[in-house]
C-alpha positions, 0 to 999 in steps of 0.5 A: 499500500505504501508503494502505491501511495507514494506513486500518487505523491510523486505525481501530484503536481504533474497527473490528475485523476479522470473526471469519471474517477473522481466522480466515483471516489468519496465526497465530490472532488469535482465540485471542490476543484470547480470551487477552486476554479472559481476563486472561492476563498480558503485558507492558503495550503490548508486541506480537511481529510476525512479518513475512511471508517476504520483506517488505521492509525498507521495509514492515516500517518502514511497520508501525512508523511506522503504529502509532506505535510504537517497536522494542524488539528483533529477537527472531528475525532474518529473511532471504531465506526467513524473516520477521523476528519483531520486538518493538514498544512501542505508544503507550500509548492504543492497544488491544492487542486492536484492534492484534492483529486489524488487523495480521492484515490487513496483507500484510506481517504474518504474525501479531501477539501480545502478549508474553505473560508466564510463571511457573514452576509450583512452590510452596515446601514448608517441611516437612523430612523426612529419610526417604524424601525422594527418593521420586520416584527410588524404585522398588517393588524398592529400598531404600528403596522406593516403587512410586509413585516414577519407578523411576529406583533400579532403573535405577541398580541395573542399572548405569545411572547415567551419561548420557554425550554427552547434552545438556539445555537448562534453559529457566527461572530460572538455575542456581547452577552452583557447587553441589556436586551440580551442578558437574560436570554443568554444560556448558562451551561449547567453541565460545566460550572467554571472551575477550570476543569472540562466537567462534561468531557466535550473537550471544552473547558468551561464553556459556560455560555458556548465556545469560540472555535476561532480564538479557542476560548470560552470567552464568546465575546473576546472580539469586543465590539467586532462581535457586532454582527453575532450580537445583531443576529442574537437580538433579532432571535431574542431580544428581551421584550417588554423591558422598555428598552431598545428592541424585542426579538421574535422571542422576548423570554424563555428562550436561551442562546448558545454562542458557537463563535467561528467567524473572527476578524479574517472570517471563519473556516470549514474547520471551525463551522464543523466543530460548532455544528457538531457542539450543538449536536453533541449538546442535545444528544448527550445532555437532551438540551432542546436545541431546535435549530442553529442560525447560520448568517454566513456563506462564501466557501465552495462545496464541503462534503465535511461541512454537509456531513456535520449538517446531516448529524444535526439533521439526525438529532432534530436540529434545524440549520437555518441559513442566509441565502447570500448578498451577491444578487444571483440565482443560487439555482444557477450558481450554488451558494454554501452553505444555504444550497446544501440539499439537506432536508434540515436546512432552510435557506432565507432570502431578504425582503424590504419593508414594501414587499420587494425582494431586497436588491442585494439578496440571492434567490433560487426557485428550488434552492431558497426556500422563503423570504424575510425581513432584511433591509433596514433591521434594527438590533443589538450591538456592542459599542465601544465607549471610553474604553468599555463595551456598552449596550447599543443598537445599529441598523443592518441589511443583509440576508443575515438579518433575514435569517434570524427572523426565521430562526426566532419563528422555529423557536416560537412554534416549537415552544408550544409544541413540545416534541416537534420534529425538525421537519414538522417546524420547517413544514409549518414555517413554509406552509404559513408564508404569505404569497408575495409577487416578488418571491413568485418563482424566486423561492420555493414557496413564493412567499415571505415569513408569517408567524401570526399563528405560532 
């Protein structure tokens, strides 16, 4: 086996596998190479390698040595049933596309792919308006009224403001957890008290409010004011309502938010996104935590079998993966946008709409790949502000499918809170079935409609 493998390494930069052979290998090397040719951003020289189930340690080591690579991290530990996912650093002169294709032929490797880089899907909006600033929460029968809002205010008027016993994972930047409009709805980990010990054995010491996978720290606000995007998303899901301050999220109280920070100042990697998704899956499967959904307001990388597999594991645990469609104003049916384009049944892809019911000028769409629209233009929510060297509670208006996505995530929490035991499929169906037909979304989304939580 070693002799055959070494023959592959020698020809890495000279020979590529045929397209048919690549298509029959593990994963989708054809899509991976396509993403590289399209210039999708990725960490230079880094490769995610998923070893086949049962691959021996000697075979895994031979892959590393054969490439002349350095192992940077174990993204997902293997065992007797599942193969390890490792993050490798290749030598500087090695062609990444050729390495991906060659490894696809190795009997010890299921697939290999770049460590794609993702960015959040938001754009700052500096225009301030005090009138109708929370239009995304309004309905057509409330005061103030906006028929193109999510109709959350009508659910509130009917007495449904609490999302008790529901937990949401925010996979994003960090969250300013001391914000006046968020602190009451931030999760505190009962399984791992702050004592310098990994009490629950998940590999993360004192993950009291979640984990910073980018900085490998339990401080989910280690980026300070730079965590504005994650904090803004959190406020739309679960800004405290009825307290006379700032904004109100779809869920006013009861809901708990856990931070899975993986976006840093330079974006986030596939490796850390996988860790974040698996973190929430583990919390639910091992502890029975009622994690209904994760909010994923980010994108930009190419196809990743490893990331799709992590989303599949979350789906098997009945966790929805609610994702932003993207901000580059193109058809996702024609050009895939990940992660929202993964065909997993637990994915809900969200486009952005304006306060007058139009598809936002920046929003991507897809008749078969984007499920619905939700308010995403001119959305006010919570952010950290720097004042005299300290962080304080602030508010800002942003645009983006990033802002549309948490409206849908909040809707999932609102629905699940009064229907305990609902499956991910049932929650998704309820959200899509309740949409309001909207001309700007006809033939642009699966439902042809916009979010409506009035009956939740």
